[in-house]
C-alpha positions as CSV (number, residue, x, y, z in Angstrom):
1,M,22.9,69.9,-23.1
2,N,21.9,69.8,-26.6
3,C,24.4,69.9,-29.8
4,S,24.8,73.4,-31.2
5,R,25.7,71.7,-34.7
6,R,23.6,69.6,-36.9
7,R,25.2,66.6,-38.9
8,R,25.6,67.3,-42.6
9,T,24.1,64.7,-44.7
10,P,26.5,63.6,-46.9
11,L,27.7,64.7,-49.8
12,R,27.0,61.7,-51.7
13,M,23.4,61.7,-50.3
14,K,23.6,65.7,-52.0
15,Q,24.3,64.4,-55.2
16,T,21.5,61.9,-55.1
17,M,19.3,63.6,-53.9
18,Y,19.5,66.5,-56.9
19,Q,19.9,64.2,-59.6
20,L,16.1,62.6,-58.2
21,Y,15.1,66.1,-58.3
22,Y,16.6,66.7,-61.5
23,Y,14.8,63.4,-63.1
24,K,11.4,64.2,-61.5
25,K,11.2,67.6,-63.1
26,F,13.1,67.5,-67.0
27,G,12.3,63.5,-66.7
28,R,16.0,62.9,-67.4
29,L,18.9,62.9,-66.0
30,S,21.5,65.8,-66.6
31,T,24.5,65.3,-68.2
32,A,27.6,65.9,-67.4
33,P,28.8,69.3,-69.0
34,K,31.2,69.4,-72.3
35,I,34.6,71.1,-72.5
36,T,36.2,72.2,-75.4
37,V,40.2,71.5,-75.9
38,P,42.5,72.4,-78.5
39,L,43.1,70.0,-81.1
40,C,46.6,69.7,-79.7
41,V,45.8,68.0,-76.7
42,Q,42.7,66.1,-77.9
43,K,45.6,64.1,-80.1
44,E,47.7,63.7,-77.4
45,I,44.3,62.2,-75.5
46,A,43.7,59.7,-78.8
47,Q,47.3,58.7,-78.9
48,L,47.1,57.9,-75.0
49,E,43.8,56.2,-75.8
50,D,45.7,53.8,-78.5
51,I,48.5,53.4,-75.8
52,V,46.1,52.3,-73.3
53,R,44.5,49.9,-75.5
54,Y,47.1,48.0,-77.1
55,M,48.3,47.3,-73.8
56,Q,45.4,45.9,-73.0
57,F,45.3,44.0,-76.2
58,A,49.0,43.1,-74.9
59,I,48.2,42.2,-71.3
60,G,45.4,40.1,-72.8
61,M,47.2,37.9,-75.6
62,R,49.9,37.0,-72.7
63,L,47.3,35.2,-70.7
64,R,46.1,33.4,-73.1
65,E,48.8,31.9,-73.5
66,L,49.4,31.2,-70.0
């Protein structure tokens, strides 16, 4: 008895094939869509980036002391 359902192609394979198609057609990879966010959100993101950068620096300094 034959299986009535076909196996689906994995999502990553579809994504890879689309990227290859896009590259062959346009000669470059597609870029991620850019979004616009309010200035207050941009400032919050910048503050979070600064905190993460500081934490990475502090952890790096602590590891050098050991």
